[in-house]
MMTF fields as JSON, N, C-alpha, C and O atoms, coordinates in Angstrom:
{
  "mmtfVersion": "1.0.0",
  "mmtfProducer": "UNKNOWN",
  "numBonds": 359,
  "numAtoms": 360,
  "numGroups": 90,
  "numChains": 1,
  "numModels": 1,
  "chainsPerModel": [1],
  "groupsPerChain": [90],
  "chainIdList": ["A"],
  "bondAtomList": [4, 2, 8, 6, 12, 10, 16, 14, 20, 18, 24, 22, 28, 26, 32, 30, 36, 34, 40, 38, 44, 42, 48, 46, 52, 50, 56, 54, 60, 58, 64, 62, 68, 66, 72, 70, 76, 74, 80, 78, 84, 82, 88, 86, 92, 90, 96, 94, 100, 98, 104, 102, 108, 106, 112, 110, 116, 114, 120, 118, 124, 122, 128, 126, 132, 130, 136, 134, 140, 138, 144, 142, 148, 146, 152, 150, 156, 154, 160, 158, 164, 162, 168, 166, 172, 170, 176, 174, 180, 178, 184, 182, 188, 186, 192, 190, 196, 194, 200, 198, 204, 202, 208, 206, 212, 210, 216, 214, 220, 218, 224, 222, 228, 226, 232, 230, 236, 234, 240, 238, 244, 242, 248, 246, 252, 250, 256, 254, 260, 258, 264, 262, 268, 266, 272, 270, 276, 274, 280, 278, 284, 282, 288, 286, 292, 290, 296, 294, 300, 298, 304, 302, 308, 306, 312, 310, 316, 314, 320, 318, 324, 322, 328, 326, 332, 330, 336, 334, 340, 338, 344, 342, 348, 346, 352, 350, 356, 354],
  "bondOrderList": [1, 1, 1, 1, 1, 1, 1, 1, 1, 1, 1, 1, 1, 1, 1, 1, 1, 1, 1, 1, 1, 1, 1, 1, 1, 1, 1, 1, 1, 1, 1, 1, 1, 1, 1, 1, 1, 1, 1, 1, 1, 1, 1, 1, 1, 1, 1, 1, 1, 1, 1, 1, 1, 1, 1, 1, 1, 1, 1, 1, 1, 1, 1, 1, 1, 1, 1, 1, 1, 1, 1, 1, 1, 1, 1, 1, 1, 1, 1, 1, 1, 1, 1, 1, 1, 1, 1, 1, 1],
  "groupList": [{"groupName": "MET", "atomNameList": ["N", "CA", "C", "O"], "elementList": ["N", "C", "C", "O"], "formalChargeList": [0, 0, 0, 0], "bondAtomList": [1, 0, 2, 1, 3, 2], "bondOrderList": [1, 1, 2], "singleLetterCode": "M", "chemCompType": "L-PEPTIDE LINKING"}, {"groupName": "ASN", "atomNameList": ["N", "CA", "C", "O"], "elementList": ["N", "C", "C", "O"], "formalChargeList": [0, 0, 0, 0], "bondAtomList": [1, 0, 2, 1, 3, 2], "bondOrderList": [1, 1, 2], "singleLetterCode": "N", "chemCompType": "L-PEPTIDE LINKING"}, {"groupName": "GLN", "atomNameList": ["N", "CA", "C", "O"], "elementList": ["N", "C", "C", "O"], "formalChargeList": [0, 0, 0, 0], "bondAtomList": [1, 0, 2, 1, 3, 2], "bondOrderList": [1, 1, 2], "singleLetterCode": "Q", "chemCompType": "L-PEPTIDE LINKING"}, {"groupName": "THR", "atomNameList": ["N", "CA", "C", "O"], "elementList": ["N", "C", "C", "O"], "formalChargeList": [0, 0, 0, 0], "bondAtomList": [1, 0, 2, 1, 3, 2], "bondOrderList": [1, 1, 2], "singleLetterCode": "T", "chemCompType": "L-PEPTIDE LINKING"}, {"groupName": "GLU", "atomNameList": ["N", "CA", "C", "O"], "elementList": ["N", "C", "C", "O"], "formalChargeList": [0, 0, 0, 0], "bondAtomList": [1, 0, 2, 1, 3, 2], "bondOrderList": [1, 1, 2], "singleLetterCode": "E", "chemCompType": "L-PEPTIDE LINKING"}, {"groupName": "PHE", "atomNameList": ["N", "CA", "C", "O"], "elementList": ["N", "C", "C", "O"], "formalChargeList": [0, 0, 0, 0], "bondAtomList": [1, 0, 2, 1, 3, 2], "bondOrderList": [1, 1, 2], "singleLetterCode": "F", "chemCompType": "L-PEPTIDE LINKING"}, {"groupName": "ALA", "atomNameList": ["N", "CA", "C", "O"], "elementList": ["N", "C", "C", "O"], "formalChargeList": [0, 0, 0, 0], "bondAtomList": [1, 0, 2, 1, 3, 2], "bondOrderList": [1, 1, 2], "singleLetterCode": "A", "chemCompType": "L-PEPTIDE LINKING"}, {"groupName": "HIS", "atomNameList": ["N", "CA", "C", "O"], "elementList": ["N", "C", "C", "O"], "formalChargeList": [0, 0, 0, 0], "bondAtomList": [1, 0, 2, 1, 3, 2], "bondOrderList": [1, 1, 2], "singleLetterCode": "H", "chemCompType": "L-PEPTIDE LINKING"}, {"groupName": "LEU", "atomNameList": ["N", "CA", "C", "O"], "elementList": ["N", "C", "C", "O"], "formalChargeList": [0, 0, 0, 0], "bondAtomList": [1, 0, 2, 1, 3, 2], "bondOrderList": [1, 1, 2], "singleLetterCode": "L", "chemCompType": "L-PEPTIDE LINKING"}, {"groupName": "CYS", "atomNameList": ["N", "CA", "C", "O"], "elementList": ["N", "C", "C", "O"], "formalChargeList": [0, 0, 0, 0], "bondAtomList": [1, 0, 2, 1, 3, 2], "bondOrderList": [1, 1, 2], "singleLetterCode": "C", "chemCompType": "L-PEPTIDE LINKING"}, {"groupName": "SER", "atomNameList": ["N", "CA", "C", "O"], "elementList": ["N", "C", "C", "O"], "formalChargeList": [0, 0, 0, 0], "bondAtomList": [1, 0, 2, 1, 3, 2], "bondOrderList": [1, 1, 2], "singleLetterCode": "S", "chemCompType": "L-PEPTIDE LINKING"}, {"groupName": "LYS", "atomNameList": ["N", "CA", "C", "O"], "elementList": ["N", "C", "C", "O"], "formalChargeList": [0, 0, 0, 0], "bondAtomList": [1, 0, 2, 1, 3, 2], "bondOrderList": [1, 1, 2], "singleLetterCode": "K", "chemCompType": "L-PEPTIDE LINKING"}, {"groupName": "GLY", "atomNameList": ["N", "CA", "C", "O"], "elementList": ["N", "C", "C", "O"], "formalChargeList": [0, 0, 0, 0], "bondAtomList": [1, 0, 2, 1, 3, 2], "bondOrderList": [1, 1, 2], "singleLetterCode": "G", "chemCompType": "PEPTIDE LINKING"}, {"groupName": "TYR", "atomNameList": ["N", "CA", "C", "O"], "elementList": ["N", "C", "C", "O"], "formalChargeList": [0, 0, 0, 0], "bondAtomList": [1, 0, 2, 1, 3, 2], "bondOrderList": [1, 1, 2], "singleLetterCode": "Y", "chemCompType": "L-PEPTIDE LINKING"}, {"groupName": "ILE", "atomNameList": ["N", "CA", "C", "O"], "elementList": ["N", "C", "C", "O"], "formalChargeList": [0, 0, 0, 0], "bondAtomList": [1, 0, 2, 1, 3, 2], "bondOrderList": [1, 1, 2], "singleLetterCode": "I", "chemCompType": "L-PEPTIDE LINKING"}, {"groupName": "PRO", "atomNameList": ["N", "CA", "C", "O"], "elementList": ["N", "C", "C", "O"], "formalChargeList": [0, 0, 0, 0], "bondAtomList": [1, 0, 2, 1, 3, 2], "bondOrderList": [1, 1, 2], "singleLetterCode": "P", "chemCompType": "L-PEPTIDE LINKING"}, {"groupName": "VAL", "atomNameList": ["N", "CA", "C", "O"], "elementList": ["N", "C", "C", "O"], "formalChargeList": [0, 0, 0, 0], "bondAtomList": [1, 0, 2, 1, 3, 2], "bondOrderList": [1, 1, 2], "singleLetterCode": "V", "chemCompType": "L-PEPTIDE LINKING"}, {"groupName": "ASP", "atomNameList": ["N", "CA", "C", "O"], "elementList": ["N", "C", "C", "O"], "formalChargeList": [0, 0, 0, 0], "bondAtomList": [1, 0, 2, 1, 3, 2], "bondOrderList": [1, 1, 2], "singleLetterCode": "D", "chemCompType": "L-PEPTIDE LINKING"}, {"groupName": "ARG", "atomNameList": ["N", "CA", "C", "O"], "elementList": ["N", "C", "C", "O"], "formalChargeList": [0, 0, 0, 0], "bondAtomList": [1, 0, 2, 1, 3, 2], "bondOrderList": [1, 1, 2], "singleLetterCode": "R", "chemCompType": "L-PEPTIDE LINKING"}],
  "groupTypeList": [0, 1, 0, 1, 2, 3, 4, 5, 6, 7, 8, 9, 2, 10, 8, 11, 8, 11, 4, 8, 3, 3, 5, 12, 3, 13, 8, 4, 13, 14, 14, 11, 12, 15, 13, 14, 16, 11, 8, 5, 2, 13, 4, 1, 5, 13, 16, 4, 3, 13, 8, 7, 14, 2, 11, 17, 18, 14, 17, 12, 14, 8, 6, 5, 1, 12, 3, 1, 11, 8, 3, 15, 13, 8, 11, 11, 14, 11, 8, 14, 8, 15, 16, 10, 15, 11, 14, 12, 8, 7],
  "groupIdList": [1, 2, 3, 4, 5, 6, 7, 8, 9, 10, 11, 12, 13, 14, 15, 16, 17, 18, 19, 20, 21, 22, 23, 24, 25, 26, 27, 28, 29, 30, 31, 32, 33, 34, 35, 36, 37, 38, 39, 40, 41, 42, 43, 44, 45, 46, 47, 48, 49, 50, 51, 52, 53, 54, 55, 56, 57, 58, 59, 60, 61, 62, 63, 64, 65, 66, 67, 68, 69, 70, 71, 72, 73, 74, 75, 76, 77, 78, 79, 80, 81, 82, 83, 84, 85, 86, 87, 88, 89, 90],
  "secStructList": [7, 7, 7, 7, 6, 6, 2, 2, 2, 2, 1, 7, 6, 6, 6, 2, 2, 2, 2, 2, 6, 6, 6, 7, 3, 3, 3, 3, 3, 7, 7, 7, 1, 1, 3, 3, 3, 3, 3, 3, 3, 7, 1, 1, 1, 3, 3, 3, 3, 3, 3, 3, 6, 6, 6, 7, 1, 3, 3, 3, 3, 3, 3, 3, 7, 1, 1, 6, 6, 6, 6, 6, 6, 6, 6, 6, 7, 7, 7, 7, 7, 7, 7, 7, 7, 7, 7, 1, 7, 7],
  "xCoordList": [3.529, 2.712, 1.48, 1.496, -0.018, -0.896, -2.077, -2.413, -2.705, -3.578, -4.643, -4.576, -5.428, -6.519, -5.973, -5.069, -6.735, -6.494, -7.279, -7.166, -8.046, -8.012, -6.878, -6.451, -6.05, -5.431, -4.05, -3.442, -3.742, -3.133, -3.05, -2.123, -3.802, -4.421, -3.842, -3.588, -3.751, -3.437, -2.241, -1.739, -1.257, 0.112, 0.837, 0.006, 1.447, 2.829, 3.318, 2.563, 4.187, 4.388, 5.771, 5.457, 6.651, 7.905, 7.403, 7.749, 6.46, 5.766, 5.124, 5.296, 3.993, 3.549, 4.427, 4.374, 5.416, 6.585, 7.434, 7.929, 7.234, 7.962, 7.548, 8.314, 6.36, 5.268, 5.225, 5.591, 4.856, 5.099, 5.931, 5.623, 7.26, 8.652, 9.368, 10.533, 8.598, 8.455, 7.599, 8.037, 6.433, 4.864, 4.315, 3.564, 4.797, 3.206, 3.824, 4.904, 3.594, 3.707, 3.859, 2.734, 4.689, 4.701, 4.116, 4.424, 3.305, 2.467, 2.964, 3.093, 3.099, 2.807, 3.358, 3.662, 3.273, 3.464, 2.903, 2.864, 2.475, 2.22, 3.326, 4.477, 2.539, 3.084, 1.953, 1.359, 1.803, 0.579, 0.969, 1.258, 0.994, 1.335, 2.831, 3.556, 3.541, 5.02, 4.958, 5.397, 4.546, 4.471, 4.407, 3.501, 5.495, 5.428, 4.514, 4.773, 3.227, 2.366, 2.775, 2.543, 3.718, 3.496, 2.546, 1.915, 2.398, 0.638, 1.061, 1.608, 0.701, 0.947, -0.294, -1.456, -0.072, -0.798, 0.009, 1.184, -1.497, -1.015, -1.99, -2.514, -2.504, -3.195, -4.577, -4.308, -5.739, -6.414, -6.828, -7.808, -6.126, -6.113, -5.046, -3.953, -5.358, -4.233, -3.39, -3.98, -2.369, -1.38, -1.118, -0.392, -1.653, -0.429, 0.423, -0.014, 1.503, 2.695, 2.631, 2.336, 2.899, 3.024, 4.796, 5.348, 5.468, 6.878, 6.459, 6.006, 6.902, 7.454, 8.633, 9.575, 8.557, 9.8, 10.491, 11.62, 10.158, 11.397, 12.232, 13.401, 11.016, 11.581, 12.271, 12.814, 12.118, 12.741, 12.315, 12.921, 10.75, 10.505, 8.704, 7.993, 8.534, 7.005, 5.977, 5.926, 5.379, 4.382, 2.998, 2.08, 2.687, 1.354, 1.394, 2.145, 0.359, -0.005, -1.117, -1.74, -1.877, -3.229, -3.514, -2.873, -4.366, -5.248, -6.643, -7.673, -6.664, -7.848, -8.035, -7.144, -10.195, -10.329, -10.436, -10.053, -11.089, -12.015, -10.599, -9.377, -11.493, -10.921, -10.749, -10.116, -11.71, -11.925, -10.596, -10.155, -9.707, -8.668, -7.356, -6.49, -7.329, -6.665, -6.87, -6.068, -7.216, -7.532, -6.465, -6.271, -5.441, -4.445, -3.077, -2.098, -3.174, -2.221, -2.275, -1.173, -3.592, -4.26, -3.011, -2.378, -3.544, -3.519, -1.954, -1.548, -1.166, 0.192, 1.186, 2.221, 0.005, 0.304, 0.082, -1.053, 0.776, 0.794, 0.696, 1.189, 0.115, 0.078, 0.623, 0.037, 0.981, 1.9, 0.868, 1.373, -0.324, -0.907, 0.069, 1.134, -0.196, 0.158, -0.582, -1.735, 0.303, -0.497, -0.514, 0.478, -2.387, -2.407, -2.946, -4.013, -2.375, -2.754, -4.223, -4.6, -5.335, -6.449, -6.921, -6.392, -7.558, -8.167, -9.747, -10.656, -9.555, -11.084, -10.859, -11.7, -9.995, -10.537, -9.115, -7.961, -10.04, -9.195, -9.529, -9.216],
  "yCoordList": [16.925, 17.566, 16.805, 15.585, 17.84, 17.446, 17.214, 18.327, 16.199, 15.745, 15.081, 14.13, 15.199, 13.93, 12.695, 12.568, 12.2, 10.238, 10.102, 9.128, 11.284, 11.564, 11.815, 11.25, 13.316, 13.784, 12.753, 12.313, 12.51, 11.107, 9.983, 9.238, 10.085, 8.813, 9.285, 8.592, 10.544, 11.308, 11.302, 10.817, 11.525, 11.627, 10.61, 9.774, 10.51, 9.133, 8.2, 8.283, 7.336, 5.668, 7.284, 7.775, 7.599, 8.317, 8.916, 8.576, 9.945, 10.804, 10.263, 10.793, 8.599, 8.39, 8.208, 9.039, 7.278, 7.132, 7.326, 6.655, 8.961, 9.767, 10.258, 10.856, 10.355, 11.07, 9.532, 9.582, 8.827, 8.049, 7.875, 7.71, 7.914, 7.213, 8.683, 8.626, 10.223, 11.418, 11.078, 10.626, 11.136, 12.298, 10.377, 10.398, 9.186, 7.966, 7.818, 8.4, 6.992, 5.972, 4.699, 4.484, 3.391, 2.166, 1.759, 2.401, 0.754, 0.256, -1.692, -2.058, -2.368, -3.257, -3.937, -3.28, -5.468, -5.671, -7.406, -7.951, -7.919, -9.397, -10.261, -10.11, -10.881, -11.477, -12.432, -13.389, -12.002, -11.972, -12.225, -11.424, -13.964, -14.549, -14.112, -14.356, -13.431, -12.745, -11.444, -10.628, -11.019, -9.785, -9.434, -9.825, -8.66, -8.072, -6.877, -5.716, -7.381, -6.049, -5.521, -6.048, -3.92, -3.17, -2.396, -1.91, -2.218, -1.1, 0.462, 0.616, 1.174, 2.799, 3.401, 3.119, 3.85, 5.36, 6.669, 6.984, 7.251, 8.365, 9.118, 8.752, 10.486, 11.513, 10.649, 9.448, 10.863, 10.402, 8.149, 7.413, 8.119, 6.799, 5.877, 6.237, 4.651, 3.853, 3.916, 4.341, 3.561, 3.141, 1.54, 0.951, 1.115, -0.295, -0.253, 0.33, -0.674, -1.108, -2.259, -3.126, -2.423, -4.008, -4.125, -3.893, -4.313, -4.947, -6.586, -7.582, -6.243, -7.893, -8.365, -7.628, -9.601, -10.022, -10.935, -11.164, -11.597, -11.958, -10.327, -9.949, -9.691, -8.876, -7.434, -6.597, -7.294, -6.075, -4.78, -3.731, -5.048, -3.538, -3.333, -4.094, -2.021, -1.738, -1.74, -1.195, -2.868, -2.794, -2.589, -2.895, -1.965, -0.707, -0.315, -0.82, 0.684, 1.541, 1.874, 2.357, 1.764, 0.868, 2.437, 2.509, 3.26, 3.387, 3.39, 3.531, 3.251, 3.3, 3.437, 3.289, 3.972, 4.139, 2.705, 1.609, 3.041, 1.947, 0.67, 0.629, -0.052, -1.146, -3.056, -4.057, -2.661, -3.749, -4.265, -4.616, -4.347, -4.735, -4.997, -5.818, -4.039, -4.935, -5.897, -6.647, -6.251, -8.141, -9.087, -9.776, -8.732, -9.511, -9.113, -9.849, -7.907, -7.24, -7.122, -7.074, -7.059, -7.108, -8.871, -9.124, -9.522, -11.12, -10.961, -11.628, -10.317, -10.33, -9.272, -9.368, -8.355, -8.218, -8.387, -8.304, -8.588, -9.372, -8.386, -7.423, -8.058, -7.048, -7.384, -8.342, -7.144, -7.744, -7.057, -6.061, -7.26, -5.884, -5.826, -6.441, -5.331, -5.22, -6.018, -6.325, -6.498, -7.617, -6.738, -6.524, -6.281, -5.945, -6.481, -7.047, -6.489, -7.039, -7.186, -6.578, -8.01, -8.256, -7.028, -6.867, -6.626, -5.559, -6.222, -6.713, -5.942, -6.664, -8.081, -8.382, -9.036, -10.577, -10.611, -10.221, -11.258, -11.801, -13.389, -14.262],
  "zCoordList": [-2.9, -3.489, -3.117, -2.958, -2.926, -2.328, -3.672, -4.078, -4.369, -5.303, -5.233, -4.454, -5.66, -5.059, -6.264, -7.09, -5.936, -6.925, -8.513, -9.257, -8.779, -10.058, -10.697, -11.704, -9.634, -10.568, -10.29, -11.266, -9.296, -9.171, -10.44, -10.758, -10.773, -11.878, -13.398, -14.383, -13.214, -15.018, -14.683, -15.697, -13.861, -13.855, -14.918, -15.272, -15.219, -15.898, -14.994, -14.025, -14.766, -14.652, -13.757, -12.673, -14.256, -13.497, -12.282, -11.151, -12.603, -11.799, -10.472, -9.374, -10.814, -9.865, -9.012, -8.105, -8.898, -8.931, -7.518, -6.612, -8.026, -7.155, -6.473, -5.717, -6.273, -5.906, -4.425, -3.25, -4.918, -4.14, -3.162, -1.982, -3.726, -2.655, -2.247, -1.853, -2.343, -1.604, -0.8, 0.257, -0.925, -0.443, 0.49, 1.466, -0.001, 0.446, 1.088, 0.985, 2.129, 3.296, 2.856, 2.403, 2.625, 2.144, 3.456, 4.46, 3.532, 3.814, 4.363, 5.531, 3.417, 3.544, 1.636, 0.64, 1.846, -0.149, 0.401, 1.505, -1.212, -1.038, -2.393, -2.804, -2.603, -3.981, -4.87, -4.375, -6.162, -6.945, -8.109, -8.998, -8.134, -9.447, -9.691, -8.727, -10.929, -10.999, -10.571, -11.381, -9.551, -9.193, -7.545, -6.809, -7.143, -6.121, -5.871, -6.189, -5.157, -5.084, -3.923, -2.835, -4.155, -2.877, -2.89, -3.829, -1.083, -1.195, -0.324, 0.768, -1.026, -0.18, 0.388, 0.092, 0.831, 1.768, 0.727, 0.541, 0.14, 0.069, -0.42, -1.472, 0.317, 0.889, 0.939, 0.947, 0.97, 1.21, 0.345, 0.238, 0.187, -1.015, -0.763, -0.326, -1.043, -1.234, -2.885, -3.879, -2.911, -4.652, -4.652, -3.85, -5.421, -5.516, -6.511, -7.503, -6.591, -7.474, -7.703, -6.881, -8.853, -10.252, -9.974, -11.05, -9.253, -9.64, -10.211, -9.647, -11.719, -12.029, -11.284, -10.992, -10.988, -10.228, -11.023, -10.59, -12.155, -12.986, -13.787, -13.714, -14.509, -15.671, -15.043, -15.764, -13.291, -12.769, -12.948, -12.732, -13.537, -13.802, -13.052, -12.396, -13.536, -12.466, -14.455, -15.558, -13.536, -15.162, -14.705, -15.466, -13.21, -13.71, -11.789, -10.955, -11.584, -10.731, -10.475, -11.421, -9.059, -9.234, -7.877, -6.829, -8.221, -7.361, -6.632, -7.291, -5.405, -5.044, -3.733, -2.897, -3.292, -2.306, -1.53, -1.94, -0.244, 0.654, 0.91, 0.762, 1.281, 2.303, 1.75, 2.085, 0.796, 0.137, 0.276, 1.371, -1.171, -1.387, -0.485, -0.788, 0.869, 1.692, 2.157, 1.6, 2.586, 2.869, 3.294, 4.296, 1.446, 1.567, 2.124, 2.247, 2.418, 3.19, 4.765, 5.312, 5.721, 6.113, 7.225, 8.25, 5.745, 6.766, 7.043, 7.995, 6.481, 6.839, 8.334, 8.993, 8.19, 10.029, 11.003, 11.472, 11.427, 12.997, 13.649, 13.061, 15.003, 15.801, 17.511, 18.017, 17.818, 19.209, 20.15, 20.668, 20.507, 21.97, 23.17, 23.158, 23.839, 25.399, 25.904, 25.602, 26.968, 27.697, 29.457, 30.154, 29.874, 30.994, 31.842, 31.604, 33.16, 34.152, 33.867, 32.865, 34.676, 34.972, 36.273, 37.372, 35.939, 36.834, 37.302, 36.633, 38.949, 39.609, 39.117, 38.27, 39.38, 39.841, 41.001, 41.18, 41.468, 43.263, 42.942, 43.752]
}
């Protein structure tokens, strides 16, 4: 389904989860207090799901724009850049 952030925010929790697992792209997770917070990209915004570790339940789903909240996730991503031969050095 194609929707914007406002339309997504108005869905019930079960429909949000269905949309994320069907059409969203899982990116990374972090541990935040008692939660595993999973980051998804959906359409042109990001979505976090808050899974309470001990209670094994989703306590929240938060949609947002911008990149400010991405910092904890980016710290976990390790990029392996290809090594290219040095050109022009003798």
